[in-house]
N, C-alpha and C positions, 0 to 999 in steps of 0.2 A: 633722764632726758638730755642732759648735757652731753653724755657719752654718745647718745644716738645722734645728736646734731654734729658732734665731732666726726662721726663716721660718714655723715652725708656732706662731705666737704664740697664736692662738685655738684653743680646743678645738672639736671638731666640734659639741658641744652649743651653744656660744656662737655659732658661725656659723649654725647652724640657727635659733636664737632670733632672731638679728639679721635673717636673711632673712625669717622669718615676720612680723616686725614691719613689714616693708615692704608686707605685704598691705593694711594699712589698711582702707579701705572695701570692698575686694574679699573680705574675710573671709567674708561671708555666702555668696558663690559657692563658696568652698572647703568650707564646711559643707554646702552642697547637694551638692557632689561626693562628700563622705564619706558622706552619707545614701544617695545613689543607689548608690554603690559597695557599701556594706554590704548594703543590701536586695537589690541585684542579685546579689551573690555568694551570699547566702542562697537566692535564687531558683534560682541555678545548682545549688546543693547539693540544692535541693528536687526537681529532676528525678530524681536517683539515690535520694534518701531516700524519695520516694513510690514509686519502683520497689521499694525494699526493704520498704516497708509492704505493697505488693501481694504480695510473696513471703511475708512474715510471715503475711498473711491466708490465703494458700494453704496454709501449714504449720499452720494451725489457731489462730493467734493471734487473740484477740478484738479485732477492729478494727471500729469503728462505721461506717466509710465503705464505700460500695459500690465495686466494681471500676471502674465507670464514672466515679465521682467521683474516685477515685485517679488514673486515667488523665488525666482532665480537668485535675486540679491539676498533674500532672507537665507536661502540654503547656503549661498556662498559665504555669507557672514558667519554662519555656524561652523563651516569647515575651516575658514581662516582663523576663527577664534581658537579652535583646537591647536592649530599649528603655532600660532603666536603665543598661546599659553605655555606650550612646551618650551619654546625658545626663551620665554621670560623666566620660567622656573629653572631651566638649565643654566642660564646666565647667572641668576641669583645664587644658586647653589654652587656653581663653579667658583664664584667670588668668595662665597662663605667658606668653603672647604680649603680653598687656596690660602685665604687669609688666616684661617685657623692654624694651618701649618706654619705660616709666617709668624703668627703670634706665639706659638709654642717655641719656635726658634728664638724669638726675641726674649721670651721669659727665661729660657735656658741661658742665653747670653747674659741677661740681667743677674740671674742667680750666680753665674760664674764670676761676674764682676763683684757682686756683693759678698761672696764667700771669701774667707770663712767668718770674718768679723760680724757682719750684719746678720748672717743666718743663724748665729748662736742664739739669738733671741726669738727666732721664728719657730713655730711648731711645724714639724715635718708633715703632720696630717693636714694642716692648713695649706701648706705648699702643694701637696698632692691634690687637694680639692681644687686649688686654683688652676693647675695645669690639666685637670680633667673636667670636672663639672662646670667651673667658671668659664673655661674656654668653650665648652660645648654650648653653654647658655648664650654666648656671643653669636653663635650661628644664627639664632633667632633674629638678632639685630640686622645682620648683613643679608640674610635670605628673606626675611619677612617684615622688615621695618622700613628701611630706606626707600626701597622701590615702591611699596604700597602708598607711602606718603606722597611721593612725587606723582604716582598714578592718580591718586585721589584729587590732587590739585588740578592736573591736566584734564581729567575726565569731567570734573565738576564745572570747570570753565567752559569746556566744549558743550556740555549739556545746557548750561545757562544761555550761551549764545544761540544754540540750535532752537531751544524752546522759545527764546525771545523773538527770534526772527521768523520762525515757522509758525508758532502758535500764539503765545501771548507773553508779554513782559511781566504781567502780574503773576502768571504761573512760574515764570523764571525767577521772580523775586521770592516767591514762597520756597522754591527749591534752594536758593542761596541761603535763606534763613535756616532751612532744614540742614543743609551741609554744615553751616556754622555751629548749630546746636549739637548735631551728632558727632561732628569731627573735631570740635574744639571745646565747647562748653562742658558737655558730658564727660569727656576724657579728663579735663582739668579738675572737675569735681571729684571724679573717681580716683585720680592719681594721688590726690592729697591723702586719701585713706589707704591706698595701696602701697604708696612709696615706703612708709615706715614699716609695714608688715613684710614687704618684700625684702628690705634690707635686713630686718631682724631674722627672717627665715634663712637668708644666705649666711648670716653670722652664726646662727645656731647650727646650721648644716656643717659649716667648716669646723666649729668647735666639737660637734659630735664626731665628725670624721677623725679629728686629731686624737680625741680621747679613746675612741674605739681602736684606732691603729696602735696607740700606746698599750692598750689592754691586750691586744693580740701579741705584740712583740714581747710583752712582759708576762705572758701567761705562766711561764715556769716559776717566776718569782711570786706571782700571785698565789699559785698552788702551794709552793713551799712555805709561804707565810700564812696559809689558810685564810687568805683575804678574798676568796672567791665571792662570798655572799655580799660583802661590802661593795666590791667592784660591780657585781651584777646589779645591785640596787642602784648604784650611780648611773650605770649604763641605761637601766630602765627609766630612771628619772630624766636623764637627758633625752632619751628617746620619746618619752611622753611630752617633754617640753617642745621637741622638734615637731611632733605630731600636732600639738596644740597650735604652733605657729603655722603649720601647713593648713590646718582647718580654717584658721582665721584668714589666711591669705586666700584660700579657695572660696570662702564665704564672701569676702569682699569682691573677688573677681566675679562671682555669680551675680551679686547685686549690681555690679557695674554693667554686666551683660544684659541683665533684665531692664535696667534703666535705658540702655541703648535701644533695645527692641521696642520698649514702650514709646520712646521718642520717635522712632521710625514710623510706628503705627499711627501716632498722632499727626505726623506731617503727611503721611499718605492720605489720611482722612481730610486734612486741611487742603491738600492739593486738589483732591476730588471735589470738595465743597466749593473752593474758589472757581474751579472749572465749571461746575453746575451754575453757580451764580452768574458767571460771565455769559454762559449760553442763555440763561433766563433773561438777562437784560440785553440780549442781542449784541453783546460786545465781542462774541466769538462764535464761530460756527461749530456745530457738534462734531464735525469731522476733525477740524483743527484741535478742538478740545481733547478729543480722544488721542490724537498724536502727541500733544503736549503732555497730557497726564500719563500716558504709557511711558514716554521718555523719562519723565521725572521718577515714576515708580521704579523703573529699572536702573536708576543711576545711584541709588543709595549704597550699593555694594562696596565701592572703594572707601567711602567715609565710615561705613560700618567696620571695615577692616582697621581703620585708624582708631575708631572708638574702642576696639578690642585690644589695642596695643598696650595700654597701661598695665593690664594684668601680666603681660609678658615682660614689659619694659622695666617694671619695678625690680625684677630679678636681674634683668640684663644690665640695668644701671648699677645695681649693687655689685654684680660680677665685674662689669667694666671698670667701676671705680677701684676695685681691689687690684685688678690687673694694671690699670694705669698708675696706681700708687706704686706698685712694684717697679714698673718701667721707669717711673720718675724718681725713685729713691736713689739718693746719692751714696756711693760706696764710702766706707770708712777711709779708704786710701785710693788714690788713682794710680794706675799702672804707669811706671816710668819707662819710656821707650827711647828717649833721645839723650840718655845719660851715658854713663861709662860702663864698660864691661870689665869684669875683674877675674883674676885667677887667685883665689884666696891664699893669703900668707899670714895675715894677723887681723885681730879684731880689737878695737879700742872703744870703750864706752865711757863718756865723761858727762857729768852734770845732767844725766837723763832724768826726766820727770814725765809722769803719765797719770791721767785720770780718765775713767770711762766717760764721764759726763763733762769733762773739761774743767771740773771744779774740785770734786772730792779726789784728793791725790791717793793713788794706789802705790806709786813709786816716786821717790824724790831724791835728787842729788846722787844718782847711782853712778858708781865708777868701777870699772873692771877692765881687764885686758886678757887676751888669749893669743898665744903663738902656735904656729903649726908644730905638732909633736907634743902638745900638752893635753892633759885631761883636767878640765876645770870643774870642780864640784860646787854646786849651789845648794845650800841647806836652809831650812826654815820651817816654821809651822804651816799647816794647811791654811790656805787663804791669805798668805802674806804677800803674794804677788810673784812667786817663782815662775809659774806657768805663763803669766802675763808677760814677764820679762822675755821668755823664749819667743813668744809671739811677736814681740816688738823687734826682736833680732831678725825676724822674717818679714817685718813690715806688714803684718796683718792689721795692725792698728797704727795710727799716726801719732808719733810721740808729741808731747806737748812742749818739750824743751830739751836742750842738751844735744849730744851728738852720739850717734852709733856709726863708727867709721870702719869700713873694710879697706885694708891697705891704704889707710889715710883718706879714703873717700867717704863722705857722709852717705848713709843709706838712702836718703832722699834723692841722691844723684846717681845711684847705681841702677842700671836697667833691671827691671823686675825679673825678666827671663834669666839674666845672668846671675842674679841673686839666688833664684831658686835652683839654678844649676849647681851653684857652689855650696848652698846650705840646705840641709834637709832636717826634718824633725820627726821623731817618733813620739806620739802622744800616749797617754795612759790607756786609751781605748783605740783599738785598730779596727777599721771597718773592712769587712771582706765582701767583695762583690759576688753575685750569684754566678760565678764562673769556676773554672778549675783553679786549683792552688797555683799551678804554673802561670795561668793568666793573671792571677792576683799578684804574683811576684813580678811579672813582666811590665806591670804598670810603672815600675821604677826604671826599667831598661827594656824596651820592647824587643830589641835585637839580641838579648842575652843568650848565650849558649847554654846547653843543659849543664855543662861543667860549671859555668859561672853561677847558675841557679843553685846547684848543690853546694858549692863552696860557701855562698852567702848563707844558706840554711844551716850548714855545719857551724859557721861562726856564731849563728844565733841559737845554736843548740836545738834545732827543730827538725833537722834532716831525718834523724832516726824515727821520730814520730810520724813524719810524712810517709816513710817507707812502710809503716805498719798499716796504712790505709789501703782499701781495696785496690785502687788504681794508682797509688803513689802520687806523683806530681800531677797526674791527669784526673785526680779525684775531684768531683764537683763539690764546691763549697756549699751550694744551695741546700743540699740534704744534710749537711753537717754543721752549717753555720751556728745553729743553736746548741749543737752538741760539743763544739769546741770550747775548751775552757778559756777563761780570760787570759791565762798565761800563754796558751798555745797561739791565740790570736796575736798577743803582744809580741811573741817571738817571730811570728810571720811578718809583723810590721817591722821588727828590727832587721830581719833578713832583707826586706825591701831596702832599708837604709844602706846596708852593706852592699847590696847589689847596685844601687844607684851610684855609689862611689864618690859622693860629694866630699869636698875637702873639709867641711865643717859639719859635724853631726850634733844635733840638739836632741837630747834624750830626757823625756819627762817621766820620771819614775820607771825606768826600763825593767827593773827587777821586782816591782811591787807585787806582781801576780805569779811569781815563780818560786819554787822551793829553793833551799840553800844549795843543793847540788847543781841545779841548773843556773842559779845565780853565779856560782863560782865559775862555771863554764863560760857564761856570757861575759863576766868581768875579765876573764883571761883573754877572751877574744877582743874585748875593747882595749885592753892593755897592748895587745899586739898591733891593733889598728892605729894606735896613736903615733906610731913611727911615721906614718904617711899623712896624717891629718890631725885636726883639732877635734876634741870632743868636749861638749859642755853637758854636764850631767846633773840633773835635778833629782834629788832623792832625800828621803827622810831616814833611810837606813844607814847606820854608821858603817856596816860592813861594805856597803856599796861605795861610800865615800873614801874607803881605805885605798882605792886605786888612784885617787885624785892627786895631781901634782900640787894644786893650790885649791883652797876652799874659800868660798864667800858665803857669809850667812846673811839672810834677809830678815830684818826685824823692824816692824812699824814703818814699812815702806822704804827703809834705808838698807844699803848693802855694805858690809865691811868684810875685809879679808882677814881670815884666821889661819893659824898654822895648821898645815895638813898633818 
């Protein structure tokens, strides 16, 4: 229960207000949609109301209009209703799809700012669910929520005044009570039950998405470890759980719809009863009663639309809350734009400390230095903080204390773009995009020549392998991504680093997935590269550390220099 309350941090009103603020310059189109929708619904009512006026005239009511004019107005209202309905829906959906594109762009920008630090803790399947289903769910809000609420208020007010002045204020009062019950009371009662089930459904949907995506991506390992049955059982369990939440949500939505229909029926009966009583006591003529009752009967449409909103809004609010949470999330570090640009010469780290939660120290009192032309080795047991140290050198995380100085300038004062131009890192796992190998390499240097590509790949000992592929450098990775070994992917990542030409290269276990022959070729290439740049090498292999000019060992969060 506490977890559920934590997820429902924003109220529905706050989510709606935040989403409306995203309209920005598109607000005028929303206003146009509301105007068209309001006039259009009044025109739809006009068809039956003018019919009631004709009946009242036939019953002897003093109506100044002729039958021909009454019929003409009724037909005109019907035609105008169609045109205005089209304009209303066009405006609503134009805003919806325009804003969905804007939201996707905002989410991508937010993810770019949050990466890589904040995204390490987020499930990829959950992010995919956010930029697909969650964004699509918000279309309901922009196209079918904001406008209907405004239309309901405008139409209900117009009908109240029309019935009051033309027919009877008693009938108008019954209509207002009906609008209040159908448009406010019933939805409020329903939303209490629907809110929790809607949020839980979206959470289960995102969780299932993430688990299923992981299962597909890891299908080879599942088969190799004969874990298919266990994985299938868990997928079935999660699927049943999602189905259960879906049924619960649909059941609650159906009950809410039934409650709305029942309330509408009761107020139609109440309106007719009040009209009959007024006629019986000569407080209203039968003609005016018919006009008033028909107007009220036909006016419940907009408030019924509002009453139906909780069923959709529960999911919309859950999706909106997730999206707004992402947009509001603060990055681990902010980009430096007004600092200094550097041309790397040396790196000095002194008294560096860091902890992921700001309390439990991962690294403390770290001291090291590197000059251009050196290979620095960093050794230590798994989990001792070696990879974290490399990420701090790229300012993926904000250090808690101490100094990381490039050319004597602290990293917090170095422009982020300049830092990433001068420093690059090859991690243990290299991601390959669903493009050609050539395109994957050009990420590091878009304007690289074919000769530069091949030179970088030779240095990384991957050129010969690429040439064995059907189309060489033009081979699509998509069909081969899962067939490439970890070592081949790692060497392509290393080739990227060589191609980029950064002055400082950070290598996280660059030879962990290659055999001894390829390790020797890569280490030879690294040794040749050190003449022009610095290389900081993290590895647990003693053979890899053999090329280091100086070695630092990390133990218990502390780093000490040892003899190479």
